[in-house]
Residue, then its C-alpha position, 0 to 999 in steps of 0.5 A: m535443488t531449492l534456494e533454501e537447500h543451496f543457501g542453507l535457509a529455513r524458508p523460501p526467501f523473498p516471498r510474494v507476501a512477506p511475513d511480519t518478521a521480514l517487514l522493514r519499518h523504515p522511517a518514511l513508513e513509520d511517518v506515514l502511519g503516524r500521520l494517518r493516525f493524526a488524520l483519524d484523530r483530527d477527523t479529516i480525510a487523508l490522501l496517500v500516494a506512492e509509485s507502484g510497488c512502494g508499499k502503500s497497500t502495506a502501509l494501509s494494512l499496517f494502519a488497519k492492524s494498529l487500530d483497536a478492533a473493539s472501537h473501529q470497523i475497517v471497510a477496505t476496497s481496491m475495486t476502483t475500476l467499477k462503473p459509475f455508481g458501482l463504488l457506492a454499491a460496492l461499499s453498501n455490499l461490504l456493509g451488508l446493505k442493498s443498493r437503492r434505485f437512485k444514487g442519492e438514496t443509496a448514499s443517504a442509506l449508507l451514511a445513516h447506517l454508518r451513523g448508527l454503528p457502535k464502532r468508528t468506521i474507517l474507509l480505505i480506498d486503494e488504487g484511487h487513481l483508477l476511480p472514474d470521475e463520477s466515483i470521485e464525485d460520489i466520494r465527495l457526496l459522502t463526505t459533505d453530509d456531516f455539516d458541523r457534525r463529526s463525520p460518520f466515517a474516516l476516509v483514506l484515499a490511496g493511489q499512485p501519484l496520478l490520483r493527486d494530479r486528478l484531485a487537483e483538477p477543477r471538477h474535484w476541488a470540492l473534495a480536494q479542499r476537504i483533504g487535511v493530510r497529504l502523504r507520499l511514500r517514497p522509495l527506499t534509500e540505498a542504506e534502507v535497501a541493505l536493511f531490507l535485504d538483510r531483514h528478508l534473509k534473516a526472516a528466511g533463516a540466513k545466518k550471514p549476509l548473502f549480498d556483498p556491498a557492491a551487489v546491494a548498490a547494484v540492486f538499489q541502482h536497478s530497482r530505484g529503491i522500490p521495494r517490490l522491484v528490490q524483492n524481485l531482483a533479489l530473488a532473481s539474483a539468488l537464482v543466478a547465484m544458485s545456478a552458478g554454484a555461488k554461495t554469495i551474491d556479487q555485483a556481476t550476479v545482480q547484473q546478470a539477473v537484470v539481463d535475465l529479467e529484461d529478456l523475459 
């Protein structure tokens, strides 16, 4: 028997890639989106940090989707573990350009190309905490070309909190000083976890809540409000309930799911 059959759902609950109907646009997420748009309007670099699983990649995707495709071009990458000079080469390849022999030449060609485009380019770099120091310096090189002119691209740097700490190091002060908007996407509150679960289950076709209040509290406690962990624990709890023949999920079911996950 499947979870859909057991709980009377129309679709699998808590999928790895959630549909838009399951997305909880909580206040912290909406605030991040608003401030990213502010950074774009102000022509300044934005820094977005969040613990793994808190939804920074989702926030970047929503931000990109919110922009007018007729006037904006999105260039997104999370290939941040490349060797030095690899980031510039990867960005050039994404734009259909060939890398030059020297880094400075590649950067100049990239900037010239961006200046000649009819659309405003938005560069989204995710997993930035994994960037080599040399690649962070390459980003600084790209962002110091504008002088008093409008930058040829907008930049959003995203990563885990380590990225913020690395940018505070003396060797990266020149880039850090150019960051005008700094954001942190924090975990969900307990009330938001309840809304998160309800939203996901309704998107799967649930007609009534499956988690009782004590179960929601247990999910929040063990996941610390991190959406990805909430999703994983909720799915594991549903599997435990199905194995026990239960049609609802209580605190004991969540506790057993925690034990099962820890034993894997």
